[in-house]
N, C-alpha and C positions, 0 to 999 in steps of 0.2 A: 393110745389114741382111738377118739372116739371120730368119725369125721361123721357126714349127716348130709346128703342135698339136698337143695333148695331149691325157691325159685328165686329171680326178685325183678323186683317190677323197678323201670325206670319210664319214663313218659312212655313214650305210649310201645316198645320194647320190652318182651319180656325170657328175659338171660334161665333155662330150664335144664335141673338137677347140677347145677355149682357144687360143687363139692371143695366141702368145711369141714376145717379140723375145727372142732373145739375145745381141743386141748391145748390150744394157740389163742393168742390175744386178739381181734377184736380187729384190730390195724391190719391182720394179716387178710383179712378181708378186703377192709377194703383195696391193698394193697391189686388183690384179683380183680373184681370190679372195674379198677384203675385198668387193668389189662381189654374188661371189655368192652368199659363206653365210654374211657378217652377225658374222666372226669378225676380230677386230682383227687388224694382223699383228703386232703382241709378245706374241699367243698363238697366235700358227702356229707348223709345228712342218712340212716337207715334206723326206718322205724319198723317196726313191729308189735302187736296185738296196742297198739296204742303208744310203746313205751317206745325212746333212743337209745342205740345202739355209741357204746363208747370207743376211744380209741384202744385204753386200758383190759377194762372189764369183760364177759358178757351180763356181771351185774345180775336182774329177774329172771333174761328171759333164756327160754329154753329151748333150740333149736332141734327139729322134726325131722325125720325127713317127708317130700314136698310142702313144706312150707314156706311161705312168701312173704318174703320182705316184700318192703317200697324203700326204694333212693334214689330223695329229690337231690339235685346237683344240675350246672350245667360246665359241660365237656369243653373243654380248652379248643381253639378253630386247628382243624389241622395243618401242619407248618406247609405254605408256599414252597414251590420252585420258580430261582434262581429264575428271573428276563433276562439277562444276559451269561450268559455260558463263557463258564471260569477256562481262559487258557494260559493252559505251564512252561513253562520255559522252554519245557524239551520240542513243544510244539514252535516257536516262536523262532524266526528268521534272523539276521545279524544282524540285520539294520534295527528291528524290532526290539533287541536283547540291550542293544549299546543307546538303548535310549528310554530304557525300562532306567535297567545298571545303573548308574549315575555315581557308584561307588564300583571297583571291584571288591571280590566276594576272598575271604581268610586277611590273617595278618602281614604283613611281610618282616619277618627275621631283622632284627635290630642289632646281633650279638649282645647286646645287653642284657648280659644275664648274675645272677646278685647268689652273691656267696657267704655260706652261712664262719661267721668272723668267729676262731673260736677263743 
């Protein structure tokens, strides 16, 4: 397990001392960067010294401590809170329950069951 600490530059932000295990594929680094930047792995393009890092192998890139990688990609927007407050069945009055529940819950047992024929 060879672990190095690198810096990652993305937009105007710099993430310092990102620990990378070089024995693992670059997809693991991309997953780490997703947790830091919210940029999905399929939209990430990571470059170092004019070379692009793929998903499967490091290629000719050798990572060293203090090396700065450049990442390009756009982040997903942060999900917004719902505008309407969720109302649970437990919080409803009897009249509201009758209005929302057109059908009663559960199944009615008709007493008809099948038996295996020998």
